[in-house]
C-alpha positions in Angstrom: 18.5 2.7 17.9 21.3 3.2 15.2 20.2 4.3 11.6 21.1 1.0 10.3 18.7 -0.8 12.6 16.1 1.7 11.6 16.7 0.7 7.6 16.9 -3.0 8.6 13.7 -2.9 10.5 11.8 -0.9 8.0 13.1 -2.8 5.0 12.0 -6.1 7.3 8.0 -5.0 7.9 7.9 -2.9 5.3 8.2 -5.7 3.2 5.9 -7.6 5.5 3.4 -5.0 6.0 2.0 -3.7 9.7 -1.5 -4.1 10.8 -3.6 -0.6 11.4 -6.6 0.2 12.5 -8.9 2.2 9.9 -12.1 2.2 12.1 -12.7 0.2 15.0 -13.8 -2.7 12.7 -11.6 -2.2 9.6 -8.0 -2.6 9.7 -5.4 -2.9 6.7 -1.9 -4.8 6.2 0.1 -2.1 4.5 3.3 -2.2 3.5 5.9 0.7 2.9 6.3 2.0 -0.7 9.9 2.2 -0.2 10.2 -1.7 0.2 11.2 -4.4 -2.1 7.4 -5.5 -2.9 6.3 -2.5 -3.9 9.4 -1.1 -6.0 9.1 -4.5 -8.1 5.6 -4.0 -8.6 6.3 -0.3 -9.3 9.5 -0.5 -11.3 7.7 -3.4 -13.8 4.9 -0.9 -14.6 7.1 2.0 -14.8 9.1 -0.2 -17.6 5.7 -1.0 -19.4 4.5 2.5 -19.8 7.9 4.0 -21.0 7.8 1.0 -23.8 4.5 1.9 -24.6 4.7 5.5 -24.3 8.1 6.1 -25.7 8.9 9.2 -24.3 5.1 10.9 -24.8 3.3 11.9 -21.5 1.5 9.2 -20.1 -2.3 10.0 -19.8 -3.5 11.1 -16.2 -6.3 8.4 -15.9 -3.3 5.7 -17.0 -1.0 7.0 -14.5 -3.7 7.0 -11.8 -4.8 3.4 -13.0 -1.1 2.4 -12.7 -0.8 3.6 -9.5 -3.6 1.8 -8.1 -2.7 -1.6 -9.6 1.2 -0.8 -7.6 -0.7 0.1 -4.6 -3.1 -3.4 -4.6 0.0 -5.6 -5.6 2.6 -4.3 -3.6 1.5 -2.7 -0.6 -1.8 -3.4 0.8 -1.4 -7.0 1.6 -4.3 -7.9 3.7 -7.9 -6.5 5.3 -10.1 -7.4 8.1 -13.8 -6.1 8.4 -13.8 -5.2 4.7 -17.7 -5.3 3.2 -18.8 -5.0 -0.1 -21.6 -2.3 -1.1 -24.3 -5.0 0.1 -22.5 -5.0 3.5 -21.2 -8.6 3.1 -17.7 -10.1 4.0 -14.9 -9.1 1.1 -12.3 -11.4 0.9 -8.7 -9.9 0.4 -7.7 -10.8 -3.3 -5.4 -8.0 -5.4 -8.4 -7.7 -7.8 -10.7 -6.7 -4.7 -8.1 -4.3 -3.4 -8.1 -2.8 -6.6 -11.7 -2.2 -6.4 -11.8 -0.8 -3.0 -8.8 1.6 -3.7 -10.6 2.8 -7.0 -13.9 3.4 -5.4 -13.2 4.0 -1.7 -11.0 8.1 -1.7 -10.9 8.1 2.0 -9.4 4.2 2.0 -6.8 5.1 -1.2 -5.6 8.2 0.7 -5.5 6.6 4.2 -3.5 3.6 2.5 -1.0 5.7 0.6 -0.5 8.3 3.3 0.5 4.8 5.6 2.5 3.8 3.4 4.8 6.5 2.6 5.4 7.2 6.4 8.6 4.8 7.2 7.9 5.8 10.8 5.0 3.3 10.6 7.5 0.2 9.5 10.6 1.7 11.8 8.0 2.0 15.2 5.1 -0.1 14.9 2.0 1.5 16.3 2.7 -0.4 19.9 6.0 1.1 20.3 4.8 4.2 19.2 2.6 4.0 22.5 5.2 3.1 24.8 7.5 6.2 24.1 
């Protein structure tokens, strides 16, 4: 595959997201951090922070909250098998995604790591196993 084809696949599947297994019971649909949906959310958040802090350092807790908001709105698109603290199925919404990403470091790290790896979107999992 040539580099232009790889970029096209990254742009397309990164924007739509791809399904990946977290455990035997839990799957996430994750988009690329370099794709348009995440970039749009990220750029909007950065503009708001620049306007609010006007060149001053953004506090770590605000930066962390902003990053999680961007992930929940622009990179985590759906899930299967996620439950709340009581073990009841949890519907996917961006608000619920934000709670899960805040509360569960292991999930947050998994989603971030997956979303940062362009190869996950250029060669989705089913193709990786064929090669």
